C-alpha positions in Angstrom: 16.0 -1.0 49.7 13.6 1.1 51.8 14.1 4.3 49.9 10.8 6.1 49.3 11.8 7.5 45.9 11.2 6.8 42.2 13.9 7.6 39.7 13.3 9.6 36.7 15.4 10.5 33.5 14.9 13.9 32.0 16.1 14.9 28.4 17.1 18.5 28.2 19.1 21.1 26.3 19.9 23.7 29.0 21.9 26.9 28.7 24.3 28.7 30.9 24.0 32.4 30.1 24.6 32.3 26.2 26.4 28.9 26.2 24.2 26.0 25.3 25.2 22.7 26.7 23.6 20.7 24.0 21.5 17.6 24.5 21.8 15.5 27.7 20.2 13.4 30.4 19.6 14.5 34.0 18.7 11.7 36.4 16.6 12.6 39.4 15.1 10.8 42.3 12.0 12.0 44.4 8.7 11.0 45.9 6.0 10.0 43.6 2.7 11.8 43.9 -0.6 11.0 42.2 -3.6 13.3 41.7 -6.6 11.2 41.2 -8.8 14.1 39.7 -6.4 14.6 36.7 -4.8 11.1 36.6 -1.4 12.7 36.7 1.9 11.5 38.3 4.4 14.0 39.7 7.9 13.8 41.4 8.0 15.8 44.7 11.3 16.7 46.4 13.4 15.8 43.5 17.2 15.7 43.7 19.7 15.5 41.0 21.6 12.2 40.8 23.5 12.6 37.7 23.8 14.9 34.7 25.3 13.8 31.6 25.9 16.1 28.6 28.3 14.4 26.1 31.2 16.8 24.8 30.7 19.3 27.5 33.2 19.7 30.2 32.4 18.2 33.7 32.7 21.5 35.4 30.1 23.1 33.2 27.7 20.3 33.8 28.2 20.5 37.5 27.6 24.4 37.5 24.3 23.8 35.2 23.1 21.0 37.7 23.6 23.3 40.6 22.0 26.3 39.1 19.1 24.3 37.8 18.1 22.4 40.9 15.5 24.9 42.2 14.0 25.3 38.5 14.0 21.5 38.1 12.4 20.9 41.5 9.7 23.3 40.8 9.1 22.1 37.3 8.7 18.4 38.4 6.4 19.3 41.2 4.0 21.1 38.9 4.6 19.3 35.6 3.4 15.6 35.4 5.9 13.0 34.2 2.9 11.0 33.2 -0.9 11.4 32.7 -3.2 8.5 32.3 -4.7 8.4 29.0 -8.5 7.8 29.3 -8.9 6.8 25.7 -6.9 3.5 26.6 -9.3 1.2 28.5 -6.7 0.0 31.1 -5.6 3.5 31.9 -9.2 4.8 32.2 -10.0 2.0 34.6 -6.8 2.9 36.6 -7.8 6.5 36.7 -11.2 5.6 38.2 -9.7 3.2 40.8 -6.3 4.7 41.7 -6.2 6.9 44.8 -2.5 7.1 45.8 1.0 6.1 44.7 4.0 5.7 47.2 7.1 3.8 47.6 7.6 1.3 50.4 10.6 -0.9 51.0 11.7 -0.5 47.3 8.3 -1.3 45.8 5.7 0.9 44.3 2.7 0.8 46.4 -0.8 1.6 44.6 -3.8 2.4 46.9 -7.1 1.7 45.0 -10.6 2.3 46.1 -13.9 3.9 45.1 
């Protein structure tokens, strides 16, 4: 409680050199950011909490997580995890009114206004 983070699971198929790790999941925590002009949600300051690639040795997964930290941080800070769809009436209304998103005391705080 009180953690200003959101939690996101990312599916991926990373490679270390020539060795593919196969499909897996990386769980990250970071600060939510909303850009009203585009209706896009981003994750800033992401940190890797868990990486799970079935059938891959734990040491290889740990190495991949360590090597991909900066790439993943850059990717999540510039690639939206969600974009409001203006073809959907509720999402279009949210895009018009939503100004900011944050986490306070473990709850998602939405700031709306004109």
